[in-house]
N, C-alpha and C positions, 0 to 999 in steps of 0.2 A: 807474292803480294796480290796477284790476280785472284788466287783462290780465297784469300782472306777477305778481299773486297766482295767477292761473289757471296760468300757466306754471310757477311754483314748485310748485304743487300737483301738476301733472302729473309733474314731475321727482321729487317725493317719492313719488308713487304708483308710478312706474316703478321707483324704487329699492326700495321696499317689496315690490313684486311680484317683483322679481329675488331679493330675500332670501327671500321666501316660497317661491318655486320651488326655490331652492337647499336650503332647509330640508326641503321635501317630498322632493326627490330624495335628500338625505342620509338622511332617515328611511326612505324606501323601500329604499335600499341596505342599511341596517342590518337592516331587517325580513327581506329576502331572505337576508342572511348568517346571521341567527339561525334562520331557517326551515331552511336547509341544515344548520346545526349540530344542530337538533332531529331532522331526518331521519337524520343520521349516528348520533346517539345511539340512535334507535329501531332502526336496523339492527344496531348493536353489541349492544343489549339483546336483540334477537331471536336473534342468534347465541349470546349467553350462555345464553339459555333453552334453545336446542337442545342446547348442550353439557351443560347441567345435566340435562336430561331424558335424554340419552344415558347419562350417568354413572349416573343413578338407575336406568335400565332395566338396565344391565349389573350394577349392584349387586343389584337384585331377582332377576335371573337367577342370580347366584351364590348368593344367599340361598335361592332355590328349590332349587337343586342340593344345597346343604348340608342343608336340611330333608329332602329326598327321600332322600339317602344315610343320614342318621341314622335316619329312619323305617324304611327297608328293613333296615338293620343291626339295629335294635331288634326288629323282627318276627322276623328270622332267629334272633337270640339267644333270644327268648322261646320259639320253637318248639323250639330245641335244649335249652333248660332244661326245658321241659315234658316232652320225651322222656327227659331224664336223671332227672327226678323220678319219672316213671312207671316207669322201669326200675330204680329203686332197690331194693335187696334188703331194706332195713329202713327203719323210720320215721326213725331217726337219720340214715341216709345221705340220705334224701329231704330232711330238714331241712337238712343240710349243703349239698346241691345248691342248694336254694332260697335259703339264706342267701348263698352265693357268687354266685348269679345276681343277687340283690337288690343286693349290694354293687357288682358289675360294672355293673349297669344304672344305678345312681345315679351312679357315676363317669363312665359314658358320657354320661349326661344332663347332668351339670355341664360336661363337656368340650364337648358339643354346644352348650350354652347359651352358653358362653364364646366359641365360634367364631361363633355367630349374633350375639352382642352386638358382637364386633369387626367383623363384616361390616356390621352396621347403622351402627355408628359411622363406619367408613371410607366407606361409601356416602353418609352424610349430609355428611361433609366434602367428598368429591369432587363431589357434586352442588351444594353450596353455593359452592364455590370460584369457578366462573365468574360467579356473581351477586354475589359479595362486593363488588366495586368499583363496581357500577352506581349505587348510591345516591350515593356520593361523586362519580361522574362527572356525575350529574344536578345535584347541588349546584354543582359547578364550572361546568357549562353555564349554569345560571341566573345565577350570579354574574357570569360573563363577559358574558352578554347584558345584564345590568343595568348593568354598567360601560360597555359599548361604546356 
C-alpha cells in the first residue's frame, strides 16, 4: 500500500507541476503582452507631447509676432500724434488731435487685445488636442490588462 500511495503521489505531483508550469507560462505571456502595450502607450504619449509642444511653440510665435506688430504700430502712432499736437496752431486744435489719437489708440488696443485673446484660445485648443485622448487611452489600457 505504501508503494501504491507513493506512485499516486508522484502522479499527482507531476500533474500539479505541469499545471503550475502552464500557469506560470500563461502569466509570463500576459505580462509580456501588457508590457508591450504599456511601451506602445508611452510611445504614443511621447508623440502626442511633441505635437502639443510644437503647436504651443507655433502659437507663441504667432502671439509674439502679433504683440510686436501692435507695439510697433502703437509707437509709430504715438510719435505721429505727438508731432500733430506739437504742430497744432491752437489749444483747441491740439485738444482735438489728442482726443482723436486717444480714441484711435483705445480702438487699436481693444482690437489688439481681441486678436491676442483669439490667438491664446486657439493655441490652447491646438496644443491640448493631441493630449486629449491620452487619459482615455490609459484607462482603456489598464482595463484591457486587468481583464486579460
